[in-house]
C-alpha angles and dihedrals in degrees: 000000000000117000114212124196105213135044112183102036123103096257096040090054090052090047088054090054093051100035109027090161091066122100114248123200118200126198092271090060101036117012110197088214085071104055093182092055087056091051091050091051090057093049092050096045096046093203129184092235140356131223121191107211094158125092148142100269100169095112099181094041089054087068089067098032103038095145097058091040089054092051091053098040098031116023097036096053088045092055090046092050093049092054090047088052091051092049093044094238131133122259124202118199124188114219136171149242085243089085087076127071094235096236126147129011103263118107111259116250121212091247096051118117113270126227117166118206097209151010097282092054091046091052092050091047089053088056092051092051093048092050092051092045090055087072097216134121106289148148123211109201115197113198139165147211095014118202138172143142088274136079124345121327143137096271094054092045093052092048091051095048095037091057092064106029135066095212139019132190113227130179114258105182099071115082129190147119120285106221126204113229087224091065092045089054093048091049093049090052093047090050094047092050095044094047091053089068100025116038090173086079090072114128148084122307141180130226126177133142121260146265102044113240142169121249094254094054090044087056092049091054090049091055093043092053094042093048095238119149094213113137120222121219116199118233134174121250088251090069093056104048118193132180092246121054111235121216113257091209116045096155109140133203104228098177092113089072088077088076085071095041090256134127137195113284123232105244090204090065090045089052091054089052092051093048088051090050092050092047091051091048091053098045 
C-alpha cells in the first residue's frame, strides 16, 4: 500500500485517479505544520512506500511567513523521510525549480549548485536537504509550472480571464516547462514502485513538460487550443512586480527519468487533456 500525504492538491487528485487503492491523508488527518503527527501517521499505516504530495505552495505569502512555510516544506518532509528510513521503505518528495537562482539559459541538471531567490525556494530546499540527510531510500522530484483541471493554476486563470477580455499582458522573460499534474503523479508512482525493488535508484530527478516556453507563448497556446480570440501582449517581469522573485530560467534537464523508463512529457498534449477534462466537467 502506498501512503500519500495530500488529498485536494493538483498532484494528489491525479494520484487518486491513477492509484485509487492508495491511502490519502488530508490536512485533518496529517497536518504538515505538525511534523511529528506526519511521522506518527506513517508508523501507524505501515505502508510499502510514501509519496508527499502536500506542500506550502503560496509562493508570495512565504516571503512574509517563511518560518511556517519552512516547517511545512522542510521539517515535515524530513520527519517523513526519517520514519521511512527507519522502516526501510521508499519516500518520494516533490520539489521545485525554485531551488535554483534562474540564471543562464542552460537547462538545470539535478547536480547543479542551488541558490534559491526567495523564501519559498529556501523552504523547499530545506526539505530536500532533510530528505537526503535521513539516509533512506528516496527520490526527490523537482518539477515546475504545474497545471491541471483542479485547483488554481496558470491554465485555469488564463481561461477565466481570456473568456472575458480581448487582450492580456503576460510575462515573456521567464522560460520553463509547463508540467501536467497527471504526469507528475504517474512519475511519483513509478518511482515509488521502482525504489521498492531497487533502492540504488535513490537520488534527485527533474520532471518538466517540453518543449520549453515562456509564459506569454504558453498563454497563446492555451487560447489557441481553447478557441479563445484573446490577444497576448508580451511584457517583461519588471512590469508585473510580485513579492517573490521568480526564476528567469526554469529549464530543467530531465534525462535522469530514463533510469525509470520514463521520458519528458509534451505539455501541449497534457493541455489538450486538461481542456477536455474541464469541458467534460462543465457539460
